[in-house]
N, CA, C and O of each residue as an XYZ file, in Angstrom:
352
protein
N       0.852     -1.183      0.000
C       0.000      0.000      0.000
C       0.896      1.243      0.000
O       1.705      1.435      0.908
N       0.744      2.065     -1.006
C       1.548      3.268     -1.093
C       0.635      4.482     -1.188
O      -0.295      4.521     -1.993
N       0.919      5.466     -0.350
C       0.168      6.721     -0.356
C       1.169      7.834     -0.640
O       2.108      8.052      0.125
N       0.956      8.532     -1.747
C       1.860      9.596     -2.175
C       3.292      9.100     -2.311
O       4.240      9.827     -2.016
N       3.440      7.872     -2.753
C       4.764      7.311     -2.970
C       5.484      6.891     -1.700
O       6.679      6.599     -1.738
N       4.773      6.854     -0.564
C       5.395      6.465      0.704
C       4.747      5.184      1.212
O       3.541      4.978      1.079
N       5.573      4.340      1.792
C       5.074      3.103      2.367
C       4.548      3.330      3.772
O       4.622      4.443      4.294
N       4.012      2.272      4.393
C       3.450      2.394      5.737
C       4.487      2.792      6.790
O       4.163      3.516      7.731
N       5.714      2.332      6.642
C       6.748      2.679      7.620
C       7.027      4.175      7.619
O       7.133      4.790      8.680
N       7.147      4.763      6.427
C       7.422      6.192      6.330
C       6.267      7.020      6.886
O       6.482      8.038      7.544
N       5.030      6.569      6.612
C       3.864      7.287      7.139
C       3.828      7.261      8.664
O       3.500      8.269      9.290
N       4.161      6.125      9.267
C       4.180      6.023     10.733
C       5.249      6.945     11.311
O       5.014      7.612     12.318
N       6.429      6.986     10.676
C       7.495      7.873     11.156
C       7.046      9.331     11.083
O       7.286     10.099     12.015
N       6.407      9.712     10.002
C       5.925     11.091      9.861
C       4.881     11.407     10.926
O       4.911     12.487     11.515
N       3.963     10.488     11.180
C       2.938     10.713     12.214
C       3.560     10.860     13.599
O       3.115     11.694     14.388
N       4.579     10.064     13.904
C       5.258     10.165     15.201
C       5.949     11.522     15.321
O       5.880     12.153     16.375
N       6.606     11.976     14.274
C       7.288     13.272     14.311
C       6.274     14.398     14.496
O       6.513     15.323     15.272
N       5.152     14.328     13.794
C       4.098     15.347     13.944
C       3.565     15.341     15.367
O       3.322     16.401     15.944
N       3.381     14.158     15.937
C       2.908     14.050     17.319
C       3.909     14.676     18.285
O       3.512     15.360     19.229
N       5.194     14.450     18.060
C       6.222     15.026     18.931
C       6.290     16.552     18.785
O       6.501     17.258     19.771
N       6.113     17.058     17.571
C       6.219     18.502     17.344
C       5.015     19.238     17.928
O       5.178     20.222     18.649
N       3.816     18.768     17.620
C       2.606     19.501     17.999
C       2.011     19.057     19.329
O       1.288     19.822     19.968
N       2.299     17.857     19.744
C       1.758     17.367     21.008
C       0.339     16.845     20.838
O      -0.356     17.210     19.889
N      -0.092     15.979     21.774
C      -1.416     15.358     21.647
C      -2.573     16.342     21.823
O      -3.666     16.098     21.310
N      -2.357     17.444     22.534
C      -3.452     18.398     22.748
C      -3.736     19.228     21.502
O      -4.871     19.651     21.285
N      -2.724     19.462     20.693
C      -2.895     20.311     19.522
C      -3.245     19.545     18.244
O      -3.610     20.161     17.243
N      -3.142     18.222     18.260
C      -3.444     17.446     17.059
C      -4.897     17.620     16.586
O      -5.115     17.760     15.383
N      -5.901     17.617     17.484
C      -7.268     17.844     16.993
C      -7.433     19.215     16.333
O      -8.145     19.342     15.337
N      -6.783     20.232     16.882
C      -6.854     21.571     16.275
C      -6.200     21.558     14.899
O      -6.716     22.145     13.948
N      -5.071     20.889     14.807
C      -4.355     20.800     13.544
C      -5.185     20.044     12.506
O      -5.288     20.467     11.354
N      -5.769     18.934     12.920
C      -6.619     18.157     12.007
C      -7.822     18.951     11.541
O      -8.207     18.893     10.373
N      -8.415     19.697     12.471
C      -9.569     20.527     12.122
C      -9.175     21.596     11.107
O      -9.896     21.827     10.136
N      -8.050     22.241     11.322
C      -7.586     23.283     10.409
C      -7.290     22.704      9.025
O      -7.640     23.304      8.009
N      -6.648     21.546      8.990
C      -6.345     20.907      7.704
C      -7.635     20.509      6.993
O      -7.755     20.675      5.779
N      -8.604     19.982      7.752
C      -9.890     19.603      7.162
C     -10.617     20.787      6.562
O     -11.166     20.690      5.465
N     -10.625     21.922      7.282
C     -11.279     23.123      6.748
C     -10.580     23.614      5.483
O     -11.227     24.067      4.538
N      -9.255     23.517      5.479
C      -8.500     23.949      4.311
C      -8.820     23.084      3.093
O      -9.041     23.601      1.997
N      -8.843     21.776      3.290
C      -9.153     20.862      2.195
C     -10.580     21.105      1.688
O     -10.819     21.106      0.480
N     -11.522     21.309      2.611
C     -12.899     21.565      2.208
C     -12.989     22.860      1.409
O     -13.697     22.923      0.403
N     -12.281     23.887      1.849
C     -12.277     25.153      1.123
C     -11.701     25.005     -0.278
O     -12.210     25.589     -1.235
N     -10.632     24.218     -0.390
C     -10.039     23.983     -1.705
C     -11.000     23.232     -2.620
O     -11.133     23.568     -3.797
N     -11.664     22.223     -2.083
C     -12.624     21.469     -2.898
C     -13.782     22.345     -3.334
O     -14.209     22.282     -4.487
N     -14.296     23.164     -2.424
C     -15.389     24.071     -2.784
C     -14.934     25.061     -3.846
O     -15.668     25.354     -4.789
N     -13.727     25.570     -3.688
C     -13.183     26.507     -4.667
C     -13.000     25.868     -6.031
O     -13.287     26.490     -7.054
N     -12.525     24.629     -6.054
C     -12.341     23.931     -7.329
C     -13.693     23.637     -7.971
O     -13.828     23.717     -9.192
N     -14.689     23.299     -7.164
C     -16.022     23.053     -7.697
C     -16.627     24.318     -8.282
O     -17.250     24.276     -9.343
N     -16.448     25.441     -7.598
C     -16.946     26.714     -8.103
C     -16.248     27.082     -9.397
O     -16.872     27.610    -10.318
N     -14.957     26.806     -9.470
C     -14.193     27.133    -10.667
C     -14.710     26.324    -11.851
O     -14.831     26.849    -12.957
N     -15.014     25.052    -11.624
C     -15.526     24.214    -12.703
C     -16.895     24.710    -13.163
O     -17.178     24.740    -14.361
N     -17.751     25.104    -12.203
C     -19.070     25.616    -12.567
C     -18.950     26.928    -13.325
O     -19.655     27.151    -14.309
N     -18.050     27.803    -12.861
C     -17.839     29.076    -13.545
C     -17.322     28.842    -14.956
O     -17.733     29.526    -15.894
N     -16.419     27.876    -15.109
C     -15.860     27.590    -16.420
C     -16.953     27.053    -17.351
O     -16.998     27.414    -18.526
N     -17.829     26.195    -16.828
C     -18.910     25.657    -17.650
C     -19.853     26.779    -18.079
O     -20.285     26.820    -19.231
N     -20.173     27.688    -17.159
C     -21.034     28.810    -17.507
C     -20.355     29.707    -18.519
O     -20.992     30.187    -19.456
N     -19.062     29.936    -18.337
C     -18.312     30.799    -19.247
C     -18.232     30.159    -20.628
O     -18.369     30.847    -21.640
N     -18.009     28.838    -20.676
C     -17.950     28.142    -21.954
C     -19.282     28.244    -22.690
O     -19.313     28.395    -23.911
N     -20.373     28.161    -21.949
C     -21.697     28.303    -22.558
C     -21.895     29.696    -23.122
O     -22.461     29.854    -24.204
N     -21.435     30.707    -22.400
C     -21.572     32.086    -22.871
C     -20.676     32.329    -24.073
O     -21.072     33.023    -25.010
N     -19.471     31.764    -24.060
C     -18.548     31.933    -25.182
C     -19.116     31.250    -26.418
O     -19.015     31.781    -27.524
N     -19.713     30.078    -26.239
C     -20.307     29.371    -27.369
C     -21.464     30.178    -27.955
O     -21.612     30.253    -29.174
N     -22.271     30.772    -27.107
C     -23.385     31.581    -27.591
C     -22.872     32.813    -28.341
O     -23.440     33.196    -29.364
N     -21.804     33.430    -27.839
C     -21.218     34.580    -28.524
C     -20.631     34.165    -29.867
O     -20.739     34.907    -30.843
N     -20.009     32.989    -29.930
C     -19.416     32.514    -31.173
C     -20.491     32.280    -32.224
O     -20.288     32.585    -33.399
N     -21.625     31.744    -31.812
C     -22.727     31.525    -32.742
C     -23.230     32.865    -33.259
O     -23.503     33.016    -34.450
N     -23.352     33.838    -32.357
C     -23.822     35.162    -32.770
C     -22.814     35.821    -33.706
O     -23.211     36.469    -34.675
N     -21.529     35.671    -33.439
C     -20.500     36.250    -34.301
C     -20.491     35.582    -35.665
O     -20.281     36.250    -36.677
N     -20.719     34.256    -35.709
C     -20.753     33.544    -36.988
C     -21.914     34.038    -37.846
O     -21.802     34.114    -39.069
N     -23.017     34.371    -37.202
C     -24.167     34.871    -37.947
C     -23.868     36.251    -38.528
O     -24.365     36.581    -39.605
N     -23.066     37.062    -37.838
C     -22.730     38.403    -38.300
C     -21.505     38.409    -39.203
O     -21.325     39.364    -39.959
N     -20.668     37.404    -39.160
C     -19.385     37.391    -39.856
C     -19.502     37.565    -41.369
O     -18.714     38.332    -41.922
N     -20.421     36.914    -42.079
C     -20.447     37.089    -43.534
C     -20.672     38.551    -43.958
O     -20.046     39.013    -44.912
N     -21.529     39.261    -43.282
C     -21.777     40.647    -43.638
C     -20.543     41.499    -43.381
O     -20.233     42.389    -44.173
N     -19.844     41.246    -42.301
C     -18.648     42.012    -41.980
C     -17.515     41.692    -42.949
O     -16.801     42.599    -43.377
N     -17.338     40.416    -43.302
C     -16.235     40.045    -44.174
C     -16.441     40.584    -45.581
O     -15.470     40.956    -46.239
N     -17.670     40.635    -46.057
C     -17.947     41.189    -47.378
C     -17.625     42.678    -47.388
O     -17.059     43.184    -48.357
N     -17.979     43.377    -46.325
C     -17.708     44.804    -46.249
C     -16.212     45.064    -46.080
O     -15.724     46.102    -46.526
N     -15.483     44.163    -45.459
C     -14.064     44.375    -45.194
C     -13.201     44.032    -46.403
O     -12.103     44.574    -46.528
N     -13.649     43.162    -47.290
C     -12.830     42.736    -48.411
C     -12.470     43.872    -49.358
O     -11.300     43.954    -49.734
N     -13.368     44.749    -49.774
C     -12.964     45.811    -50.685
C     -11.920     46.739    -50.077
O     -11.031     47.207    -50.787
N     -12.007     47.009    -48.805
C     -11.031     47.871    -48.157
C      -9.655     47.218    -48.168
O      -8.647     47.900    -48.355
N      -9.605     45.903    -47.968
C      -8.333     45.206    -47.987
C      -7.738     45.215    -49.381
O      -6.522     45.335    -49.523
N      -8.555     45.092    -50.412
C      -8.054     45.086    -51.784
C      -7.504     46.466    -52.141
O      -6.491     46.565    -52.833
N      -8.149     47.511    -51.684
C      -7.668     48.857    -51.967
C      -6.299     49.084    -51.309
O      -5.402     49.676    -51.909
N      -6.156     48.602    -50.064
C      -4.902     48.760    -49.345
C      -3.778     47.994    -50.044
O      -2.662     48.505    -50.138
N      -4.040     46.811    -50.525
C      -2.988     46.016    -51.158
C      -2.600     46.587    -52.516
O      -1.448     46.448    -52.927
N      -3.539     47.233    -53.232
C      -3.202     47.804    -54.529
C      -2.404     49.078    -54.377
O      -1.644     49.435    -55.277
N      -2.554     49.775    -53.264
C      -1.824     51.012    -53.044
C      -0.385     50.750    -52.616
O       0.484     51.600    -52.810
N      -0.124     49.569    -52.030
C       1.205     49.267    -51.509
C       2.205     48.973    -52.550
O       3.364     48.704    -52.235
């Protein structure tokens, strides 16, 4: 069983060191803080995905609207481009 590329022995050593550094009274506070941080990150990532989906929908709608307008704009722009190239 490997978690983040570490075996069970390495994980136990890390847990013992954390216990020695923070002490048994502070471990619940530390766990609570880490849990809140992870939850905040997950909520933020979920919001980002929803925002991206909404943005993609809006961009797609704008692209459809631009495609409908593009032929009229390109026809009007072509004579101006030809005049510029003949003058050069």
